[in-house]
N, C-alpha and C positions, 0 to 999 in steps of 0.2 A: 319119290322126287318133294312131294311136298312136304314130309315130313323132315327134311334136311334142309328143306327153305323155311321151315319154321324156325328150324333150331337158329340158324344164319339170324335171322329177324331179333331174335331173344339177343344172341351174342352181340349185333350190332347196336342194338335199341340200350344194352347194359354199358358197350364202349362209349356211346353218346351221352349217356346219364351221367358216367364218371366225370367225364370230359365239362362237362356243363358244371358238375358240382365244384370241381376243379379250376373253373374260370369263377366259379360263384365266391370261393373259399380267397383266392387271389384279389380278387376285388375288396372283399372284405379285410382284406388284412392291410391291402393300400391306406385304404381310408381311414382305421384304424392308428396307422405309420402318423399317416397326414395329422391328424387328431391330435396325437401325442404331441408331436413337433412341435403343434400349436398352444401345447402346453394343456388340453383339456383332455386330463388324463383319465379321468371319468367315463366321460363319453369313448373313450378309444378301450377302456377297459370291458364296458356293454361288446363293444365289435369283437373283441380278443376271446372274450367268453364264447361269444355266438359258433367260433370257430374252434373251439377246447370242446366241446359238448359233441362235435363231430369224431372225439376220439381221435382225430390228429395229433400223432408226436413229433413237434418241431420245436430246435431247440431256440430258433430264431422268435417263433410263437412263445415260448416260456420266459425268452429272455425279458420282450417287450413290454410281458407282463409282469416282471418284475422291475423292472424298468417304471412302469406306470404306478404300481402300489408302493415303489420306494418313495416317488415325488408325494404321495398321499399321505406318508408319514406310518404306512400300515406294516411295519417291519417284519410281521411273522409271515404275511402272506408274501412277499419282497423275498424271503430266503427262500421261502420253499420254493417259490418259481425260479430264484438263480442256481438254486440245487438241481430241480428237476432238469434246466437248461445244462447245465455241468455235468450230468450223470451222460450226455446225449451227445456232449461236444468238451471229452473230459481237458483239452489243451487250448482249450477259445481262453486266450486273456482278457477281455472285454466280461468276461462271465466271471472271472477271476475276482479282480478288482472288484467289479460291484457286486460280489457276494460280501467280500472283504471289507468292503465299506456300509453294507446292512450289519456284519457282525459288529462290526464297530457302533454304531447306534442300539444294538441290542445288549452287548457285554460291557461297551465303554471305552475307553481307552489301550486300555491293558486287555483287548480280545488277544486270543491265539490267531494269528492270523493263519489263514487257509492257503496251503501250495501244494495241491493234488499231485505236482512231478516230483513231490517227495517219494513218491509209492510209484515205481514203474510200472503196475499194474493198473494205475491210470491215465498209463500214457494211449488208449486205445478203450474204445467201448468194445464190448462182447461181439458184436457184429463183427467190427472189426479184425478182434483177435480171432474169431472164426476163418475169416478169409486168409489170413496168413497160416493159420494152421494149412488150411489146403494147399494155399502156395508151396509153404516146405516141406508138404508130405509129395508135391508130386515134382520139387527140385529131387528129393531122395530119393523117387523110383526112378528119375532118367538119369542120375549117378550111378545108381546101382545096376541101370541095365549098361552104362558105359564101362563099368568096373568088369561087369561079366563076359564083355563083347572084344573087350578092347587088350590085348597083348602085350603092348609095352609096358617096363616096368615103371618109369619114370612118371607117365600119364596114371598107371592103376596106383603111386603114390598119393598124388596131386589128387585124384578123384576121391581117395582116402580120406585126406585131410579137408576137402571138402564137405565131404559127408560127416565127416564126426560135426564140423562148426555149423554147417546145416541141423543136424540133430540137435545140437545145443540151442540153436533158436526154436526148434521144434517144441522141444521141452517146453522153452519160456515161453511160448507162444499158449500151449497147452495150459500151463499154471494159471496164465493172463486170463485165459476164457473159462478155466473151469472157478477162480476167485467166485465170479458172479454168481455161481450157485449157490455158495458157502456163505452169503452176505445175508444178516439179518435185516429184518425190515425195518425202515426208520421212519420216522414223520417228524413234522414240523406242529409244534404250536402255534395256532393263529391268533388266540387272543385268549387274554389272562382266563386260565380254564381252573375250578376245583377240581383238586384231587381226590377221587372218594375214595373210601375201604372197601364200599361192596358197590356193583351196579344197580345201584336204586339211590334214588333222588334222597332218602332219609338217614342215608346212611352218614355216618362221620366224615368230613371234610378233616383230611390230614394237611392238605396244603392248599397254597395257590400257584399254579405252574404259570410265569410269565412267557407272555407273546414273544414268539423266536426260539425258542428252547426247542432243543433238538432230543428225541425220546425213541427207545424203542419199542415196536408194536407186537405184543404176546397173543390176544384172541380178542374178539368180537362177540359181544350177545346184545341183539337186536340194536338197540342204539346206542349202545355204551363200547367203549374201546379200553382192553387192558393194557398198560405202556411199563415201563422199566423205566426208572431215570435211575444213573449208579446203582445201589442195590436196594430201591425203594420200588415196590410195585403197587398202583392205583388204577383207580378206574374214573375214566373222563369221559363227558359227552364226545361222542365222533364227530361232530362237526365242529368242537373246537379246535383238529387236527386236519391236515391234509398229508393223506401217507407219499412217498417217495417214491 
């Protein structure tokens, strides 16, 4: 009996602790939002960063951080956080608009406008694709059972057509979900960075990568990251980028 009582005490203590942490995070987030509304962007960022170090994945948090960096004219940071927010909420028009405004600052007036809806896979996050797979699989099972136990031919034909349509949506959901497993690791350069030939300070500097550029991450060695820009491969300091 004492053993079970001890376990329940631990469980309730854990729940109470999590509830307190959630309340604290909400309070900090609201305070940061108020600071941002008062144009105190540096102070707001400090509070947002307190939340970020808790490994909280929130499109609202990343979006607000992107806004703060945008007003501070730190375009690389702004793009990185808008991109992180968009990954969690691919159809959010506010994020898309602000990301395009940031891209305009980085690339100039002739920048290539981003429109995630051009790719149907971007309609949902990986989590939502998984929910759709579960839903369409459940519907397919139900339709199969109806088809098996119903004798009316007209109803069977209707169920067959519905099953084919459902199967199409199921396959499409599987494609959307699986596409996330084949994505290459991307990152944003957050400040002008020297691109080295090798992962040592004394190696040749091949070029300078400007803040806000998106690149591919290949591998890491100590505090260096190997990246790919187009057909070129460089090494830069890991502190000069934010992975998406």
